[in-house]
C-alpha positions as CSV (number, residue, x, y, z in Angstrom):
1,M,1.4,-10.2,-20.6
2,N,-1.6,-10.2,-18.2
3,S,-4.2,-7.4,-18.3
4,V,-6.7,-5.6,-16.1
5,I,-10.0,-4.9,-17.8
6,F,-11.8,-1.8,-16.5
7,G,-15.6,-1.9,-16.6
8,G,-16.3,-4.4,-13.8
9,N,-15.2,-4.8,-10.2
10,I,-11.6,-3.5,-9.7
11,T,-9.6,-4.9,-6.8
12,V,-6.5,-4.0,-4.8
13,D,-4.7,-6.9,-6.6
14,D,-5.6,-5.2,-10.0
15,I,-4.1,-1.9,-8.9
16,V,-0.9,-3.7,-7.7
17,N,-0.7,-5.8,-10.9
18,I,-0.7,-2.5,-12.9
19,A,1.6,-0.6,-10.5
20,R,4.2,-3.3,-9.9
21,G,3.5,-6.1,-12.4
22,R,3.1,-3.7,-15.3
23,A,-0.1,-5.5,-16.4
24,Q,-1.8,-3.9,-19.4
25,A,-4.9,-1.8,-18.8
26,A,-7.9,-2.3,-21.1
27,F,-11.5,-1.1,-21.3
28,S,-14.6,-3.2,-21.7
29,E,-17.4,-2.3,-24.0
30,K,-19.6,-1.5,-21.0
31,F,-16.9,0.9,-19.7
32,E,-16.7,2.8,-23.0
33,A,-20.4,3.0,-23.4
34,R,-21.1,4.5,-20.0
35,V,-18.2,7.0,-20.3
36,N,-19.6,8.2,-23.7
37,R,-23.2,8.3,-22.5
38,C,-22.2,10.5,-19.5
39,R,-20.0,12.7,-21.6
40,A,-23.0,13.5,-23.9
41,H,-24.9,14.9,-20.9
42,V,-21.9,17.1,-20.0
43,D,-21.7,18.5,-23.5
44,R,-25.4,19.2,-23.4
45,F,-25.1,21.0,-20.0
46,G,-22.4,23.2,-21.5
47,R,-24.6,24.2,-24.5
48,E,-27.5,25.0,-22.2
49,E,-25.2,27.1,-20.0
50,K,-26.5,25.8,-16.7
51,A,-24.6,26.9,-13.7
52,I,-22.7,23.7,-12.8
53,Y,-19.6,23.7,-10.5
54,G,-16.4,23.3,-12.5
55,L,-18.2,22.9,-15.8
56,T,-19.6,26.3,-16.3
57,T,-18.1,28.0,-13.2
58,G,-14.8,28.5,-11.6
59,L,-13.4,26.4,-8.7
60,G,-13.4,26.9,-5.0
61,D,-14.4,30.4,-4.0
62,N,-14.7,31.2,-7.7
63,W,-17.8,29.0,-8.0
64,K,-19.7,32.3,-8.3
65,K,-18.0,33.1,-11.6
66,F,-19.7,31.9,-14.8
67,I,-17.3,30.7,-17.6
68,P,-18.6,31.2,-21.1
69,E,-18.2,28.4,-23.7
70,E,-15.2,30.0,-25.4
71,G,-13.2,30.1,-22.1
72,R,-13.8,26.5,-20.9
73,T,-10.8,24.9,-22.7
74,V,-8.5,27.6,-21.3
75,I,-9.8,27.3,-17.8
76,Q,-9.4,23.5,-17.7
77,R,-5.8,23.9,-18.7
78,N,-5.4,26.6,-16.1
79,H,-6.9,24.3,-13.5
80,I,-4.0,21.9,-14.2
81,Y,-1.4,24.7,-14.1
82,A,-2.7,26.2,-10.8
83,H,-2.9,22.8,-9.0
84,T,0.6,21.6,-10.1
85,C,2.3,22.6,-6.9
86,A,3.4,19.4,-5.1
87,V,7.0,19.7,-4.1
88,G,10.0,17.7,-3.0
89,E,11.4,14.4,-4.1
90,P,9.3,12.4,-6.6
91,I,7.1,9.5,-5.4
92,P,8.1,6.0,-6.6
93,E,7.1,4.9,-10.1
94,E,4.7,2.3,-8.6
95,C,2.8,5.0,-6.8
96,V,2.4,7.1,-9.9
97,R,1.2,4.0,-11.9
98,A,-1.2,3.1,-9.0
99,M,-2.6,6.7,-9.2
100,M,-3.2,6.4,-12.9
101,A,-4.9,3.0,-12.5
102,V,-7.1,4.5,-9.8
103,M,-8.0,7.4,-12.2
104,L,-9.3,4.9,-14.7
105,A,-11.4,3.1,-12.1
106,H,-12.9,6.3,-10.6
107,F,-13.3,8.5,-13.7
108,G,-14.7,5.7,-15.8
109,S,-17.6,5.1,-13.4
110,G,-20.1,6.8,-15.8
111,H,-20.8,9.7,-13.4
112,T,-17.9,12.1,-14.1
113,G,-18.4,13.2,-17.7
114,I,-14.8,12.8,-18.7
115,R,-14.2,11.9,-22.3
116,L,-13.1,8.5,-23.4
117,E,-10.3,10.1,-25.4
118,T,-8.8,11.5,-22.1
119,L,-9.1,8.2,-20.3
120,S,-7.6,6.4,-23.3
121,L,-4.5,8.6,-22.9
122,I,-4.1,7.5,-19.3
123,R,-4.5,3.9,-20.3
124,D,-2.0,4.3,-23.2
125,M,0.6,6.0,-21.0
126,L,0.4,3.1,-18.5
127,N,0.7,0.5,-21.2
128,A,3.6,2.3,-22.9
129,G,5.5,3.0,-19.7
130,V,5.2,6.8,-19.6
131,T,5.4,7.7,-16.0
132,P,4.9,11.4,-14.9
133,R,7.3,12.8,-12.4
134,V,5.1,13.5,-9.4
135,P,6.6,15.2,-6.3
136,G,5.4,13.7,-3.0
137,H,4.7,16.6,-0.7
138,G,1.9,19.2,-0.4
139,S,-1.5,17.5,-0.5
140,V,-4.4,17.8,2.0
141,G,-6.1,14.7,0.4
142,Y,-6.2,15.4,-3.3
143,L,-5.4,18.0,-6.1
144,T,-1.7,18.8,-6.1
145,L,0.0,15.4,-7.0
146,E,-2.7,14.8,-9.6
147,G,-1.8,18.1,-11.3
148,H,1.6,16.7,-12.2
149,I,0.0,13.8,-14.1
150,G,-2.3,16.2,-15.8
151,M,0.6,18.3,-16.9
152,V,2.1,15.4,-18.9
153,M,-1.3,14.6,-20.4
154,I,-1.4,18.1,-21.9
155,G,2.2,17.7,-23.2
156,E,4.0,19.6,-20.4
157,G,5.6,18.7,-17.1
158,R,8.2,15.9,-16.9
159,A,7.9,12.1,-17.3
160,W,10.1,9.0,-17.4
161,Y,10.2,6.9,-20.5
162,Q,12.5,4.0,-21.0
163,G,14.6,5.1,-18.0
164,E,15.1,8.7,-19.2
165,L,13.5,11.8,-17.6
166,L,12.1,13.9,-20.4
167,D,9.8,16.8,-21.0
168,G,6.2,15.5,-20.9
169,G,5.5,16.2,-24.6
170,E,8.7,14.5,-25.7
171,A,8.0,11.4,-23.5
172,L,4.6,11.1,-25.2
173,R,6.0,11.6,-28.6
174,R,8.6,8.9,-28.1
175,A,5.9,6.5,-26.9
176,G,3.8,7.3,-30.0
177,L,1.2,9.2,-28.1
178,K,-0.3,12.7,-28.4
179,P,-1.2,15.2,-25.7
180,V,-4.9,15.9,-25.1
181,T,-6.7,19.2,-25.1
182,L,-8.9,19.1,-22.0
183,S,-12.5,20.0,-22.5
184,S,-15.1,21.3,-20.1
185,K,-14.9,19.7,-16.6
186,E,-12.0,17.4,-17.4
187,G,-9.3,19.5,-15.7
188,L,-11.4,19.4,-12.5
189,T,-12.0,15.7,-12.8
190,L,-8.4,14.9,-13.2
191,L,-7.6,16.9,-10.0
192,S,-10.5,15.9,-7.8
193,G,-11.4,12.7,-6.0
194,T,-9.4,10.4,-3.8
195,T,-6.8,9.4,-6.4
196,S,-3.6,9.6,-4.4
197,V,-5.2,8.6,-1.2
198,T,-6.6,5.4,-2.8
199,A,-3.4,4.6,-4.7
200,F,-1.1,4.8,-1.7
201,G,-3.6,3.1,0.5
202,A,-4.1,0.2,-1.9
203,L,-0.4,-0.5,-2.1
204,A,0.0,-0.2,1.7
205,M,-2.9,-2.6,2.4
206,Y,-1.6,-5.1,-0.1
207,D,1.8,-5.1,1.6
208,A,0.2,-5.2,5.1
209,K,-1.4,-8.5,4.3
210,T,2.0,-9.8,3.2
211,L,3.6,-8.6,6.4
212,C,1.0,-10.1,8.6
213,L,1.4,-13.6,7.2
214,T,5.2,-13.2,7.2
215,A,5.1,-12.3,10.9
216,D,3.2,-15.5,11.5
217,I,6.2,-17.3,9.8
218,S,9.0,-15.4,11.5
219,G,7.3,-15.6,14.9
220,S,6.8,-19.3,14.5
221,F,10.5,-19.8,13.6
222,S,11.4,-17.6,16.7
223,L,9.2,-19.7,19.0
224,E,10.9,-22.9,17.6
225,V,14.5,-21.7,18.1
226,L,13.7,-20.4,21.6
227,K,12.4,-23.9,22.6
228,G,8.9,-22.7,23.1
229,T,5.6,-24.5,23.5
230,L,2.5,-24.6,21.3
231,M,0.3,-24.8,24.3
232,A,-0.7,-21.1,23.9
233,M,-1.9,-21.9,20.4
234,D,-4.2,-24.6,21.5
235,A,-7.6,-24.5,19.6
236,R,-9.4,-24.8,22.9
237,I,-7.9,-21.6,24.2
238,M,-8.9,-19.9,20.9
239,S,-12.5,-21.2,21.1
240,V,-13.4,-19.3,24.2
241,R,-12.2,-16.0,22.8
242,P,-13.5,-16.7,19.2
243,H,-12.1,-13.7,17.3
244,P,-11.7,-15.3,13.8
245,D,-8.3,-13.7,13.1
246,Q,-6.9,-14.9,16.4
247,I,-8.2,-18.4,15.7
248,N,-6.6,-18.3,12.2
249,T,-3.3,-17.1,13.5
250,A,-3.0,-19.9,16.0
251,C,-4.0,-22.3,13.3
252,N,-1.2,-21.0,11.1
253,I,1.4,-21.3,13.8
254,R,0.3,-24.9,14.6
255,A,0.6,-25.8,11.0
256,I,4.0,-24.3,10.6
257,L,5.4,-26.0,13.6
258,K,3.4,-29.2,13.7
259,D,6.4,-31.5,12.9
260,S,9.2,-29.6,14.7
261,P,11.8,-31.9,16.2
262,I,13.0,-29.0,18.4
263,L,9.6,-28.5,20.0
264,A,9.2,-32.2,20.5
265,R,12.6,-32.5,22.1
266,F,12.0,-29.6,24.5
267,Q,8.3,-30.2,25.3
268,G,7.7,-29.1,28.9
269,H,10.9,-27.1,28.9
270,R,9.0,-24.1,30.2
271,V,5.7,-23.7,32.0
272,Q,4.8,-20.9,29.6
273,D,6.6,-18.6,27.1
274,A,7.1,-14.8,27.2
275,L,4.3,-12.7,25.8
276,S,6.0,-12.0,22.5
277,L,5.7,-15.7,21.8
278,R,2.6,-16.7,23.7
279,C,0.5,-13.7,22.6
280,M,1.0,-14.0,18.8
281,P,-2.5,-15.1,18.1
282,Q,-4.0,-12.2,20.0
283,L,-1.8,-9.4,18.6
284,H,-1.3,-10.8,15.1
285,G,-5.0,-11.5,14.9
286,A,-6.0,-7.9,16.0
287,V,-3.6,-6.5,13.4
288,K,-5.1,-8.7,10.7
289,K,-8.6,-7.6,11.6
290,T,-7.5,-4.0,11.1
291,V,-5.9,-4.9,7.7
292,K,-9.1,-6.7,6.6
293,D,-11.3,-3.8,7.7
294,G,-9.0,-1.5,5.5
295,L,-9.3,-3.9,2.6
296,E,-13.1,-3.9,2.8
297,T,-13.0,-0.1,2.8
298,M,-10.7,-0.1,-0.2
299,A,-12.9,-2.6,-2.1
300,I,-15.7,0.0,-1.9
301,E,-13.5,3.0,-2.6
302,L,-11.9,1.5,-5.8
303,N,-15.4,1.0,-7.3
304,S,-16.8,4.4,-6.3
305,S,-17.5,7.7,-8.1
306,V,-15.6,10.4,-6.2
307,D,-15.7,13.4,-8.5
308,N,-17.7,16.7,-7.8
309,P,-20.1,17.3,-9.4
310,L,-21.4,13.9,-10.3
311,I,-23.8,13.2,-13.2
312,F,-26.9,11.1,-12.8
313,E,-29.3,10.0,-15.6
314,E,-33.0,10.7,-15.1
315,G,-34.6,8.9,-18.0
316,E,-33.5,10.6,-21.2
317,D,-32.3,13.6,-19.1
318,A,-29.6,13.9,-16.5
319,V,-28.8,16.0,-13.5
320,A,-25.4,17.3,-12.0
321,L,-25.3,17.1,-8.3
322,M,-22.7,18.9,-6.2
323,G,-21.5,17.1,-3.1
324,C,-18.2,15.8,-1.7
325,N,-17.5,12.2,-2.5
326,A,-14.0,13.5,-3.1
327,D,-13.4,13.5,0.6
328,G,-10.6,11.1,1.7
329,S,-11.7,10.2,5.2
330,Y,-12.6,6.6,4.6
331,V,-9.2,5.6,3.3
332,G,-7.4,8.2,5.5
333,L,-8.8,6.8,8.7
334,A,-8.2,3.2,7.5
335,S,-4.6,4.1,6.7
336,D,-4.0,5.7,10.1
337,A,-5.4,2.6,11.8
338,L,-3.2,0.4,9.4
339,T,0.0,2.3,10.4
340,I,-0.8,1.9,14.1
341,A,-1.5,-1.8,13.6
342,I,1.7,-2.6,11.7
343,T,3.7,-0.6,14.2
344,D,2.2,-2.9,16.9
345,L,3.0,-6.0,14.9
346,C,6.7,-4.9,14.6
347,K,6.8,-4.0,18.3
348,M,6.3,-7.7,19.0
349,S,8.8,-8.8,16.4
350,N,11.4,-6.5,18.1
351,S,10.7,-8.2,21.4
352,R,11.3,-11.6,19.8
353,I,14.6,-10.3,18.3
354,D,15.6,-9.2,21.7
355,R,14.9,-12.6,23.2
356,M,17.0,-14.3,20.6
357,L,20.0,-12.0,21.1
358,N,19.9,-11.8,24.9
359,H,21.7,-14.8,26.2
360,L,20.2,-14.3,29.6
361,V,16.8,-15.6,28.3
362,S,17.6,-17.2,25.0
363,E,19.9,-20.1,26.1
364,L,21.9,-19.3,23.0
365,P,25.2,-17.5,22.5
366,A,25.1,-13.8,23.3
367,F,24.0,-11.9,20.1
368,L,24.0,-15.3,18.3
369,N,27.7,-14.9,18.0
370,K,29.5,-18.3,17.5
371,N,33.0,-16.7,17.6
372,A,33.0,-14.0,20.2
373,D,36.7,-13.3,20.5
374,Y,36.8,-10.7,17.6
375,N,33.2,-10.6,16.4
376,N,30.0,-8.7,17.4
377,G,27.5,-11.2,16.0
378,L,24.0,-9.7,15.4
379,M,24.3,-7.1,18.1
380,M,23.7,-4.2,15.7
381,I,20.8,-5.7,13.8
382,Q,18.8,-5.0,16.9
383,Y,19.9,-1.4,16.8
384,A,18.7,-1.1,13.3
385,A,15.4,-2.7,14.1
386,A,15.0,-0.5,17.2
387,G,15.7,2.6,15.0
388,L,13.1,1.5,12.5
389,Q,10.6,0.9,15.3
390,G,11.2,4.5,16.4
391,E,10.4,5.8,13.0
392,L,7.3,3.7,12.9
393,R,6.1,5.2,16.2
394,I,6.4,8.6,14.6
395,L,4.4,7.6,11.6
396,A,1.8,6.0,13.8
397,H,0.6,9.4,14.9
398,P,-2.7,9.9,13.1
399,A,-2.9,12.4,10.3
400,A,-6.7,12.5,9.9
401,V,-7.2,14.4,13.1
402,D,-5.4,17.5,11.6
403,N,-7.3,20.3,10.0
404,L,-6.6,23.7,8.3
405,T,-9.0,26.0,6.5
406,T,-8.3,26.5,2.8
407,C,-9.8,28.3,-0.2
408,A,-11.1,31.4,1.5
409,N,-13.1,29.3,3.9
410,Q,-14.9,27.5,1.2
411,E,-13.0,24.4,2.1
412,D,-13.0,24.9,5.9
413,Y,-12.5,21.2,6.6
414,I,-9.9,18.9,5.0
415,S,-9.5,15.2,5.4
416,M,-5.6,15.0,5.3
417,G,-6.3,11.5,3.8
418,Y,-3.2,11.8,1.6
419,N,-0.8,12.2,4.6
420,A,-2.4,9.2,6.3
421,A,-2.1,7.0,3.2
422,K,1.4,8.1,2.4
423,K,2.4,7.4,6.1
424,A,0.9,3.9,5.7
425,Y,2.8,3.2,2.5
426,D,6.0,4.4,4.1
427,A,5.4,2.3,7.2
428,M,5.1,-0.9,5.2
429,H,8.5,0.0,3.7
430,L,10.1,0.2,7.1
431,A,8.2,-2.7,8.6
432,K,9.6,-5.2,6.1
433,Y,13.1,-4.6,7.4
434,I,12.1,-5.4,11.0
435,L,10.7,-8.8,9.9
436,A,13.8,-9.3,7.8
437,A,15.9,-8.8,10.9
438,E,13.8,-11.3,12.8
439,L,14.2,-13.9,10.0
440,I,18.0,-13.4,9.9
441,C,18.1,-13.9,13.7
442,D,16.0,-17.0,13.3
443,G,18.4,-18.5,10.8
444,Q,21.4,-17.6,12.9
445,A,19.8,-19.0,16.1
446,L,19.3,-22.3,14.4
447,H,22.9,-22.3,13.3
448,C,23.9,-21.7,16.9
449,M,22.0,-24.8,17.9
450,D,24.7,-27.1,16.5
451,G,22.8,-28.9,13.8
452,A,19.4,-29.1,15.4
453,D,16.7,-30.1,12.9
454,C,13.7,-27.8,12.5
455,G,10.3,-28.6,11.0
456,E,9.6,-28.9,7.3
457,A,8.0,-25.5,7.0
458,T,10.7,-23.6,8.9
459,G,13.3,-25.7,7.1
460,A,11.9,-24.3,3.8
461,V,12.2,-20.8,5.3
462,C,15.8,-21.4,6.3
463,R,16.7,-22.7,2.8
464,L,15.2,-19.6,1.2
465,L,17.0,-17.4,3.8
466,R,20.3,-19.1,3.0
467,E,20.0,-18.0,-0.7
468,Q,20.8,-14.5,0.6
469,V,22.2,-14.8,4.1
470,P,25.0,-17.3,5.0
471,E,25.6,-18.9,8.3
472,M,27.7,-16.3,10.0
473,D,30.8,-17.4,11.9
474,A,32.4,-14.0,11.5
475,D,31.2,-10.4,11.2
476,S,30.2,-9.1,7.8
477,P,28.1,-6.0,6.7
478,L,24.5,-6.7,7.5
479,A,22.7,-4.1,5.4
480,P,22.9,-6.1,2.1
481,Y,21.3,-9.1,3.9
482,L,18.5,-6.9,5.3
483,E,17.8,-5.5,1.9
484,A,17.8,-8.9,0.2
485,V,15.5,-10.6,2.8
486,A,13.2,-7.6,2.8
487,A,12.8,-8.0,-1.0
488,Q,12.0,-11.7,-0.5
489,I,9.4,-10.7,2.0
490,I,7.6,-8.2,-0.2
491,D,7.7,-10.7,-3.1
492,R,5.8,-13.1,-0.8
493,R,8.5,-15.7,-1.2
494,Y,8.5,-16.8,2.5
495,I,4.7,-17.2,2.3
496,Q,5.0,-19.3,-0.8
497,A,7.8,-21.4,0.6
498,V,5.7,-22.2,3.7
499,E,2.5,-22.8,1.9
500,R,4.2,-25.5,-0.2
501,K,4.6,-27.4,3.1
502,T,1.4,-26.4,5.0
503,G,-1.2,-25.5,2.4
504,E,-2.6,-22.1,2.2
505,L,-2.1,-20.0,5.3
506,R,-5.3,-18.5,6.8
507,F,-5.9,-14.7,6.6
């Protein structure tokens, strides 16, 4: 089984490998040394009884209250209790695992003061498959979801283990693990930072890259079956508006369709294509730039220290600095932009779906229906795609512009980064179905062309599609096909199929 070693640079792929691929988490010697060194400073601060937020004081408006040494274990547990107030349906297992992986990356930075023992429990829970039940609603950017993970760590709350939902302590016991007694500052550290924002954002951005390249593939296939022209993808056109992502998109489309017999046969069929075909380099490229900007933000965020306070060494001594690296604005704003961009990508896909189903412009049977007497063809797949697009438009409304005052005006500004990142994650889930609908229409359009040969790359796409979706000469339920093709998309199977013919697609 593959592993992710914490102590060096952590990537989005690392988080996804732990969250979805169930890669094992491990610590390097460097990781363990810096965690232990920072913890020694925190222990000394506690003995010296310095006024340090969350270590020797209460939280929020209670920062004015000094906590004596004998009360610090109790108050760390109480921090977990008080912040365990997310509500509603639980978030997916992969999101919880992503949160726990982000905790290891952030809290093990050597600036938080958390104990290695506490981080080791998070690691061991991941590796053993103990997944806390974390409700998904009620966060302004941090704190509440994280509390439900902390509850399991102290032997309470609820967690899944081997498919069974158990009391947190029992889940740990069955996995051969023991709860931790949180020491000074640790309850605050577990709750603080950008854990949930970063976790949801990382999964969303990973999927967004997959969707962008898949849209190049589905869009190319649509252009082919609609007897389009590659003129709009000409490198000379791209060179005079040299956005790199526009250039790369046009290059991808040319590579996918370079040997298409259909395009060769219908060369000159139209002076130019509709915008949903002709403008793919421009829109797909703009979306990819937004995704790449988000990935750059995430690369920094995953390797940051986001606790408050943060501990910094000064020779043999150290200082605790109170600030707010726990703010979720970077990933929140990137997530809002990501949702808008993917909604735009799907808007164009919906337009291509309409062109294939509308016989007035497609030169194909209405609704790609080969037997119209008693059948509807793919009429309703467009309704589903349009409904999904409507949901995406709602999610595209930015969350980061919202604000409410909390904590007796001590936290008079909040990032709403969690809502932005969760929307982005949800948007990727919806978007994959729209691209699945386009691919299903692509395959059926080719079927309606009475044996026309497509190019090698789109032929590979069609063969993969046919593993899940038959050539349809009569109506059948479409939902299973959409689910199956969407799963293929997220698994990057269409990208892999095409790249075996074209070489690596550009992103």
